[in-house]
C-alpha positions as a LaTeX table, in Angstrom:
\begin{tabular}{lrrr}
\hline
Residue & $x$ (\AA) & $y$ (\AA) & $z$ (\AA) \\
\hline
Met1 & $-1.25$ & $-4.32$ & $-13.98$ \\
Ala2 & $-1.43$ & $-8.00$ & $-13.01$ \\
Arg3 & $-1.43$ & $-9.01$ & $-9.36$ \\
Tyr4 & 1.45 & $-11.47$ & $-9.81$ \\
Cys5 & 3.76 & $-12.86$ & $-12.43$ \\
Leu6 & 3.86 & $-16.66$ & $-11.95$ \\
Thr7 & 7.44 & $-17.32$ & $-12.96$ \\
Asp8 & 7.22 & $-21.11$ & $-12.95$ \\
Ser9 & 4.44 & $-21.09$ & $-15.57$ \\
Arg10 & 5.56 & $-17.75$ & $-17.08$ \\
Arg11 & 2.15 & $-16.10$ & $-17.02$ \\
Asn12 & 0.44 & $-13.19$ & $-15.34$ \\
Leu13 & $-2.69$ & $-13.24$ & $-13.24$ \\
Pro14 & $-5.61$ & $-11.05$ & $-14.47$ \\
Ala15 & $-5.34$ & $-7.27$ & $-14.34$ \\
Ser16 & $-6.35$ & $-5.72$ & $-11.04$ \\
Thr17 & $-7.62$ & $-2.20$ & $-10.40$ \\
Glu18 & $-5.85$ & $-2.09$ & $-7.01$ \\
Ile19 & $-2.49$ & $-3.15$ & $-8.45$ \\
Thr20 & $-2.94$ & $-0.68$ & $-11.30$ \\
Gly21 & $-3.52$ & 1.99 & $-8.63$ \\
Tyr22 & $-0.21$ & 1.04 & $-7.04$ \\
Ala23 & 1.40 & 1.14 & $-10.49$ \\
Ala24 & 0.11 & 4.67 & $-11.10$ \\
Ser25 & 1.57 & 5.82 & $-7.76$ \\
Thr26 & 4.86 & 4.03 & $-8.46$ \\
Leu27 & 5.32 & 5.48 & $-11.93$ \\
Ala28 & 4.44 & 8.97 & $-10.70$ \\
Tyr29 & 7.03 & 8.57 & $-7.95$ \\
Leu30 & 9.69 & 7.37 & $-10.41$ \\
His31 & 8.95 & 10.36 & $-12.61$ \\
Ser32 & 9.42 & 12.69 & $-9.63$ \\
Val33 & 12.83 & 11.13 & $-8.95$ \\
Thr34 & 14.16 & 10.74 & $-12.48$ \\
His35 & 12.16 & 13.33 & $-14.49$ \\
Asp36 & 12.01 & 10.69 & $-17.23$ \\
Ala37 & 8.90 & 11.38 & $-19.35$ \\
Arg38 & 8.41 & 7.66 & $-20.02$ \\
Tyr39 & 7.37 & 7.12 & $-16.40$ \\
Leu40 & 4.77 & 9.89 & $-16.53$ \\
Asp41 & 3.40 & 8.55 & $-19.83$ \\
Arg42 & 2.89 & 5.12 & $-18.30$ \\
Ala43 & 1.48 & 6.62 & $-15.09$ \\
Arg44 & $-1.13$ & 8.45 & $-17.18$ \\
Ala45 & $-1.97$ & 5.23 & $-19.02$ \\
Ala46 & $-2.50$ & 3.42 & $-15.71$ \\
Ala47 & $-4.64$ & 6.27 & $-14.37$ \\
His48 & $-6.82$ & 6.33 & $-17.48$ \\
Phe49 & $-7.34$ & 2.57 & $-17.21$ \\
Leu50 & $-8.78$ & 3.28 & $-13.76$ \\
Val51 & $-11.00$ & 6.05 & $-15.12$ \\
Arg52 & $-12.41$ & 3.56 & $-17.64$ \\
Ala53 & $-12.81$ & 0.88 & $-14.94$ \\
Trp54 & $-15.12$ & 3.11 & $-12.89$ \\
Asp55 & $-18.75$ & 1.97 & $-13.34$ \\
Pro56 & $-20.96$ & 5.07 & $-13.46$ \\
Ala57 & $-24.17$ & 3.03 & $-13.36$ \\
Ser58 & $-23.42$ & 1.42 & $-9.99$ \\
Arg59 & $-21.01$ & 4.18 & $-8.92$ \\
Thr60 & $-18.45$ & 1.53 & $-8.00$ \\
Met61 & $-14.79$ & 0.72 & $-8.61$ \\
Pro62 & $-14.62$ & $-3.07$ & $-9.13$ \\
Phe63 & $-11.82$ & $-5.30$ & $-7.87$ \\
Glu64 & $-11.34$ & $-6.81$ & $-11.34$ \\
Val65 & $-13.13$ & $-5.69$ & $-14.47$ \\
Asp66 & $-13.65$ & $-9.05$ & $-16.17$ \\
Pro67 & $-16.00$ & $-9.89$ & $-14.54$ \\
Pro68 & $-16.74$ & $-7.24$ & $-11.85$ \\
Gln69 & $-17.78$ & $-9.49$ & $-8.95$ \\
His70 & $-16.45$ & $-7.64$ & $-5.88$ \\
Thr71 & $-15.29$ & $-4.27$ & $-4.68$ \\
Tyr72 & $-12.84$ & $-3.83$ & $-1.79$ \\
Phe73 & $-12.68$ & $-0.91$ & 0.62 \\
Phe74 & $-8.90$ & $-1.13$ & 0.85 \\
Asp75 & $-8.41$ & $-1.33$ & $-2.90$ \\
Cys76 & $-10.57$ & 1.73 & $-3.50$ \\
Gly77 & $-8.35$ & 3.84 & $-1.25$ \\
Ile78 & $-5.21$ & 2.68 & $-3.07$ \\
Ile79 & $-6.87$ & 3.53 & $-6.39$ \\
Val80 & $-7.78$ & 7.02 & $-5.17$ \\
Arg81 & $-4.20$ & 7.63 & $-4.07$ \\
Gly82 & $-2.89$ & 6.39 & $-7.42$ \\
Leu83 & $-5.21$ & 8.73 & $-9.31$ \\
Leu84 & $-4.15$ & 11.63 & $-7.09$ \\
Ala85 & $-0.46$ & 10.86 & $-7.60$ \\
Val86 & $-0.88$ & 11.25 & $-11.34$ \\
Trp87 & $-3.24$ & 14.22 & $-10.99$ \\
Arg88 & $-0.58$ & 16.11 & $-9.02$ \\
Ala89 & 1.76 & 15.69 & $-11.98$ \\
Thr90 & $-0.75$ & 16.39 & $-14.78$ \\
Ala91 & $-3.69$ & 18.37 & $-13.29$ \\
Glu92 & $-6.09$ & 16.31 & $-15.45$ \\
Lys93 & $-9.58$ & 17.01 & $-14.13$ \\
Glu94 & $-11.06$ & 13.59 & $-14.90$ \\
Leu95 & $-8.46$ & 11.95 & $-12.65$ \\
Leu96 & $-9.49$ & 14.11 & $-9.71$ \\
Asp97 & $-13.19$ & 13.61 & $-10.53$ \\
Thr98 & $-12.78$ & 9.81 & $-10.55$ \\
Ala99 & $-10.79$ & 9.95 & $-7.31$ \\
Ile100 & $-13.57$ & 11.94 & $-5.61$ \\
Ala101 & $-16.26$ & 9.60 & $-6.94$ \\
Thr102 & $-14.36$ & 6.54 & $-5.69$ \\
Ala103 & $-13.73$ & 8.14 & $-2.29$ \\
Asp104 & $-17.42$ & 8.95 & $-1.96$ \\
Ser105 & $-18.29$ & 5.34 & $-2.82$ \\
Met106 & $-16.05$ & 4.25 & 0.07 \\
Leu107 & $-18.05$ & 6.48 & 2.41 \\
Arg108 & $-21.44$ & 5.54 & 1.01 \\
Asp109 & $-21.26$ & 1.85 & 0.10 \\
Phe110 & $-18.91$ & 0.37 & 2.70 \\
Ala111 & $-20.28$ & 2.03 & 5.85 \\
Ser112 & $-21.62$ & $-0.53$ & 8.31 \\
Pro113 & $-24.30$ & $-0.08$ & 10.99 \\
Asp114 & $-21.56$ & $-0.53$ & 13.62 \\
Gly115 & $-19.75$ & 2.58 & 12.45 \\
Asp116 & $-16.83$ & 0.85 & 10.73 \\
Phe117 & $-16.35$ & 0.00 & 7.05 \\
His118 & $-17.04$ & $-3.37$ & 5.46 \\
Pro119 & $-13.91$ & $-4.80$ & 3.84 \\
Ile120 & $-15.57$ & $-6.42$ & 0.79 \\
Leu121 & $-18.87$ & $-6.02$ & $-1.06$ \\
Glu122 & $-20.38$ & $-8.35$ & $-3.63$ \\
Leu123 & $-21.40$ & $-6.85$ & $-6.96$ \\
Pro124 & $-23.85$ & $-5.81$ & $-8.25$ \\
Ser125 & $-25.83$ & $-6.11$ & $-4.99$ \\
Lys126 & $-23.21$ & $-4.33$ & $-2.81$ \\
Thr127 & $-23.92$ & $-6.90$ & $-0.11$ \\
Ala128 & $-21.18$ & $-7.21$ & 2.51 \\
Thr129 & $-19.29$ & $-10.51$ & 2.42 \\
Pro130 & $-18.89$ & $-12.40$ & 5.73 \\
Arg131 & $-15.96$ & $-11.25$ & 7.84 \\
Asp132 & $-13.22$ & $-13.56$ & 9.09 \\
Pro133 & $-11.03$ & $-12.36$ & 12.02 \\
Leu134 & $-8.21$ & $-14.75$ & 11.02 \\
Arg135 & $-8.01$ & $-13.26$ & 7.51 \\
Trp136 & $-6.96$ & $-9.65$ & 7.73 \\
Ser137 & $-8.30$ & $-8.78$ & 4.28 \\
Arg138 & $-11.75$ & $-9.92$ & 5.40 \\
Ser139 & $-11.78$ & $-7.85$ & 8.57 \\
Ala140 & $-12.26$ & $-4.17$ & 9.37 \\
Thr141 & $-9.24$ & $-3.42$ & 11.52 \\
Cys142 & $-6.32$ & $-1.03$ & 11.82 \\
Tyr143 & $-4.79$ & $-1.82$ & 8.39 \\
Gln144 & $-7.66$ & 0.12 & 6.76 \\
Leu145 & $-5.95$ & 3.35 & 7.83 \\
Lys146 & $-3.60$ & 3.17 & 4.80 \\
Ser147 & $-6.63$ & 3.28 & 2.53 \\
Ala148 & $-8.29$ & 5.99 & 4.61 \\
Met149 & $-5.28$ & 8.22 & 3.83 \\
Ala150 & $-7.03$ & 8.77 & 0.50 \\
Trp151 & $-9.69$ & 10.73 & 2.37 \\
Cys152 & $-7.04$ & 12.75 & 4.19 \\
Asp153 & $-5.34$ & 13.56 & 0.89 \\
Leu154 & $-8.64$ & 14.60 & $-0.70$ \\
Tyr155 & $-9.51$ & 16.83 & 2.23 \\
Glu156 & $-6.23$ & 18.66 & 1.71 \\
Ile157 & $-7.15$ & 19.16 & $-1.97$ \\
Thr158 & $-10.88$ & 19.89 & $-1.77$ \\
Gly159 & $-11.47$ & 21.12 & 1.80 \\
His160 & $-14.52$ & 18.81 & 2.05 \\
Glu161 & $-15.06$ & 18.02 & 5.72 \\
Arg162 & $-16.68$ & 14.64 & 5.01 \\
Phe163 & $-13.29$ & 13.30 & 3.95 \\
Leu164 & $-11.48$ & 14.61 & 7.02 \\
Glu165 & $-14.14$ & 13.22 & 9.38 \\
Ala166 & $-13.92$ & 9.77 & 7.77 \\
Tyr167 & $-10.13$ & 9.62 & 8.02 \\
Glu168 & $-10.23$ & 10.72 & 11.66 \\
Arg169 & $-12.84$ & 8.06 & 12.43 \\
Val170 & $-10.68$ & 5.26 & 11.00 \\
Leu171 & $-7.63$ & 6.73 & 12.73 \\
Ala172 & $-9.38$ & 6.70 & 16.13 \\
Ala173 & $-10.52$ & 3.10 & 15.61 \\
Gly174 & $-7.00$ & 2.04 & 14.60 \\
Leu175 & $-5.44$ & 3.64 & 17.65 \\
Arg176 & $-7.90$ & 1.71 & 19.84 \\
Ser177 & $-7.31$ & $-1.67$ & 18.18 \\
Trp178 & $-3.77$ & $-1.86$ & 16.77 \\
Ala179 & $-2.16$ & $-3.43$ & 19.84 \\
Asp180 & $-4.31$ & $-6.55$ & 19.36 \\
Phe181 & $-3.48$ & $-7.04$ & 15.67 \\
Leu182 & $-0.21$ & $-8.93$ & 16.18 \\
Pro183 & 0.44 & $-11.79$ & 16.23 \\
Gly184 & $-3.23$ & $-12.48$ & 15.45 \\
His185 & $-2.73$ & $-15.99$ & 14.05 \\
Pro186 & $-1.26$ & $-19.25$ & 15.39 \\
Glu187 & 0.72 & $-19.92$ & 12.19 \\
Leu188 & 4.01 & $-18.05$ & 11.78 \\
Ala189 & 3.56 & $-17.67$ & 8.01 \\
Lys190 & 0.20 & $-16.00$ & 8.60 \\
Val191 & 1.80 & $-13.67$ & 11.15 \\
Met192 & 4.25 & $-12.59$ & 8.43 \\
Asp193 & 1.25 & $-11.85$ & 6.19 \\
Arg194 & $-0.29$ & $-9.81$ & 9.00 \\
Leu195 & 2.96 & $-7.83$ & 9.30 \\
His196 & 2.31 & $-6.66$ & 5.74 \\
Ala197 & $-1.14$ & $-5.45$ & 6.78 \\
Phe198 & 0.09 & $-4.00$ & 10.07 \\
Ser199 & 2.62 & $-1.93$ & 8.16 \\
Tyr200 & $-0.30$ & $-0.35$ & 6.32 \\
Phe201 & $-1.55$ & 0.92 & 9.69 \\
Leu202 & 1.84 & 2.43 & 10.45 \\
Glu203 & 1.89 & 4.15 & 7.05 \\
Gly204 & $-1.61$ & 5.47 & 7.65 \\
Leu205 & $-0.43$ & 7.23 & 10.81 \\
Leu206 & 2.02 & 9.44 & 8.94 \\
Pro207 & $-0.37$ & 12.34 & 8.19 \\
Arg208 & $-0.80$ & 12.76 & 11.96 \\
Ala209 & 2.71 & 11.82 & 13.07 \\
Ser210 & 2.99 & 15.07 & 15.03 \\
Arg211 & 0.25 & 14.00 & 17.45 \\
Pro212 & 1.71 & 12.39 & 20.60 \\
Glu213 & $-0.60$ & 9.35 & 20.47 \\
Cys214 & 0.27 & 8.71 & 16.81 \\
Ala215 & 4.00 & 9.17 & 17.39 \\
Ala216 & 3.78 & 6.68 & 20.27 \\
Ala217 & 1.94 & 4.17 & 18.08 \\
Leu218 & 4.57 & 4.62 & 15.37 \\
Arg219 & 7.40 & 4.11 & 17.85 \\
Asp220 & 5.92 & 1.01 & 19.49 \\
Gly221 & 4.48 & $-0.36$ & 16.26 \\
Ile222 & 7.79 & $-0.16$ & 14.38 \\
Arg223 & 9.55 & $-1.88$ & 17.28 \\
Ser224 & 6.93 & $-4.66$ & 17.42 \\
Ala225 & 6.85 & $-5.21$ & 13.65 \\
Ala226 & 10.64 & $-5.39$ & 13.41 \\
His227 & 10.75 & $-7.90$ & 16.27 \\
Tyr228 & 8.27 & $-10.24$ & 14.59 \\
Leu229 & 9.99 & $-9.85$ & 11.23 \\
Arg230 & 13.38 & $-10.89$ & 12.58 \\
Asp231 & 11.85 & $-13.75$ & 14.54 \\
Ile232 & 9.89 & $-15.26$ & 11.64 \\
Ala233 & 12.19 & $-14.43$ & 8.70 \\
Pro234 & 14.36 & $-17.59$ & 8.96 \\
Glu235 & 11.19 & $-19.61$ & 8.26 \\
Phe236 & 9.32 & $-17.24$ & 5.94 \\
Ala237 & 10.00 & $-13.66$ & 4.86 \\
Arg238 & 8.17 & $-11.28$ & 2.54 \\
Ser239 & 10.12 & $-8.65$ & 0.64 \\
Asp240 & 7.29 & $-6.13$ & 0.93 \\
Val241 & 7.38 & $-6.30$ & 4.73 \\
Tyr242 & 11.07 & $-5.37$ & 4.77 \\
Ala243 & 10.28 & $-2.51$ & 2.39 \\
Gln244 & 7.28 & $-1.25$ & 4.35 \\
Ile245 & 9.04 & $-1.21$ & 7.71 \\
Leu246 & 12.07 & 0.52 & 6.22 \\
Arg247 & 9.91 & 3.17 & 4.54 \\
Val248 & 7.92 & 3.94 & 7.66 \\
Arg249 & 11.13 & 4.19 & 9.71 \\
Leu250 & 12.43 & 6.82 & 7.32 \\
Phe251 & 9.25 & 8.84 & 7.12 \\
Ala252 & 8.71 & 8.70 & 10.89 \\
Asp253 & 12.24 & 10.05 & 11.38 \\
Trp254 & 11.83 & 12.80 & 8.76 \\
Leu255 & 8.52 & 13.85 & 10.33 \\
Gly256 & 10.14 & 14.10 & 13.75 \\
Ala257 & 8.05 & 11.33 & 15.30 \\
Val258 & 10.56 & 8.48 & 15.83 \\
Pro259 & 14.36 & 8.83 & 15.59 \\
Leu260 & 15.85 & 6.47 & 13.02 \\
Asp261 & 17.37 & 3.24 & 14.31 \\
Leu262 & 20.24 & 3.23 & 11.85 \\
Ala263 & 21.39 & $-0.34$ & 12.49 \\
Ala264 & 17.88 & $-1.75$ & 12.10 \\
Ala265 & 17.30 & 0.23 & 8.91 \\
Glu266 & 20.63 & $-0.97$ & 7.49 \\
His267 & 19.65 & $-4.57$ & 8.20 \\
Glu268 & 16.25 & $-4.17$ & 6.51 \\
Ala269 & 17.76 & $-2.46$ & 3.47 \\
Thr270 & 20.35 & $-5.23$ & 3.07 \\
Gln271 & 17.78 & $-7.99$ & 3.40 \\
Leu272 & 15.41 & $-6.23$ & 1.01 \\
Ala273 & 18.06 & $-5.87$ & $-1.70$ \\
Ser274 & 18.64 & $-9.64$ & $-1.60$ \\
Phe275 & 15.17 & $-10.23$ & $-3.08$ \\
Gln276 & 15.96 & $-8.45$ & $-6.37$ \\
Gln277 & 16.49 & $-10.61$ & $-9.44$ \\
Pro278 & 19.69 & $-9.43$ & $-11.19$ \\
Glu279 & 19.76 & $-9.06$ & $-14.95$ \\
Ser280 & 20.63 & $-12.30$ & $-16.68$ \\
Asn281 & 22.62 & $-12.81$ & $-19.85$ \\
Pro282 & 20.72 & $-12.87$ & $-22.16$ \\
Ser283 & 18.19 & $-10.65$ & $-20.43$ \\
Asp284 & 14.81 & $-12.07$ & $-19.39$ \\
Pro285 & 12.36 & $-9.12$ & $-19.32$ \\
Leu286 & 9.78 & $-11.18$ & $-17.43$ \\
Val287 & 11.83 & $-11.20$ & $-14.24$ \\
Asp288 & 15.02 & $-9.12$ & $-14.60$ \\
Gly289 & 15.14 & $-6.33$ & $-12.05$ \\
Gly290 & 11.97 & $-7.53$ & $-10.33$ \\
Tyr291 & 11.63 & $-8.38$ & $-6.65$ \\
Trp292 & 10.61 & $-11.83$ & $-5.54$ \\
Phe293 & 7.56 & $-11.87$ & $-3.31$ \\
Gly294 & 9.06 & $-14.00$ & $-0.57$ \\
Arg295 & 11.41 & $-16.66$ & 0.66 \\
Lys296 & 10.73 & $-19.85$ & 2.63 \\
Gly297 & 13.93 & $-20.88$ & 4.32 \\
Ala298 & 16.54 & $-20.42$ & 1.61 \\
Gln299 & 14.07 & $-20.99$ & $-1.25$ \\
Leu300 & 12.65 & $-18.02$ & $-3.17$ \\
Leu301 & 8.95 & $-18.38$ & $-4.01$ \\
Pro302 & 8.10 & $-18.37$ & $-7.76$ \\
Phe303 & 6.28 & $-15.03$ & $-7.80$ \\
Ile304 & 7.44 & $-11.64$ & $-9.05$ \\
Asn305 & 5.00 & $-9.24$ & $-7.44$ \\
Pro306 & 4.59 & $-5.72$ & $-8.86$ \\
Val307 & 3.65 & $-4.29$ & $-5.46$ \\
Ser308 & 6.65 & $-5.89$ & $-3.77$ \\
Ala309 & 8.81 & $-4.42$ & $-6.54$ \\
Ala310 & 7.20 & $-0.98$ & $-6.14$ \\
Phe311 & 7.63 & $-0.91$ & $-2.36$ \\
Ala312 & 11.20 & $-2.22$ & $-2.58$ \\
Cys313 & 12.26 & 0.21 & $-5.29$ \\
Gln314 & 10.88 & 3.15 & $-3.30$ \\
Ala315 & 12.24 & 1.97 & 0.04 \\
Leu316 & 15.76 & 1.54 & $-1.28$ \\
Gln317 & 15.66 & 4.89 & $-3.10$ \\
Leu318 & 14.46 & 6.58 & 0.09 \\
Trp319 & 17.21 & 4.80 & 2.02 \\
Val320 & 19.79 & 6.27 & $-0.35$ \\
Ser321 & 18.20 & 9.70 & $-0.01$ \\
Ser322 & 18.24 & 9.43 & 3.79 \\
Arg323 & 21.95 & 10.19 & 3.77 \\
Pro324 & 22.95 & 13.59 & 5.23 \\
Gly325 & 22.33 & 16.47 & 2.86 \\
Ala326 & 19.77 & 14.61 & 0.71 \\
Ala327 & 16.27 & 16.00 & 0.18 \\
His328 & 13.58 & 14.28 & 2.22 \\
Ala329 & 10.63 & 12.75 & 0.40 \\
Asp330 & 7.13 & 14.18 & 0.30 \\
Arg331 & 4.69 & 12.02 & 2.31 \\
His332 & 2.17 & 12.23 & $-0.54$ \\
Leu333 & 4.56 & 10.25 & $-2.77$ \\
Leu334 & 4.35 & 7.19 & $-0.49$ \\
Ile335 & 3.26 & 4.30 & $-2.71$ \\
\hline
\end{tabular}
């Protein structure tokens, strides 16, 4: 799966293992909702691409396969969760084996002498790239908890304590540091980008939502994220941020951690739906039904992003299913 579709030049960026991991999770989720075999077929295809992308010689999952120049801690966790999403539906052993191997590489290769996890390693040397506190993807902060959920999920499957200990370590670090993550940058557009990352932290809290300190972080974090989103959105808004905040609201309510703010959720669902490209006549399969990445002022940006589309599609489906009498979603299906 490509990272973006550039609609102005009508071309895709190169295939990405992380985005393919998201695609595997998304297609497995759609299969669970619709029971349409086409979604499971494509989920298996995405998962097997990831199995082939794994490099057994260096025991690494590269960021891109052509050429494999970097590996990202965050991406590896998303890939593990994508493999597990398909494994739950198919029980294919090689998917679980690749997920375990990738999770062990996160523990082994990314661990730093300071006790945290390097965000990016160069390949083939596995040398840590320099960190940058103003670029969230080049820092080791609370957003990494979303990726660490892969360890939590694997502990539930395998019972291996090393995975539980690693998740708990990242959780403890996130609870210590999350209050300093926002705004985190003097530019409003960069704060919006950090809201995307901050929402990953909120999602990563869900496995421990019953703990008082995690429920408090969810409550205060959702309130803070929604405040910044409303404040910055007239200048710059990202569709994935609306989707992420809406999803975490719903899950936090279902898990009994934070009661749903119905008016806020309604606003986020309405705004999110406005990013979808309606079907044209004649149909344009490159963009129809997709979700635009963002909007500056009234102008949509020329990117159809598969992750934005995945988050939006799930968030709006969960919003529909949040109505009284509907079945609540399984946390493990979170994309």
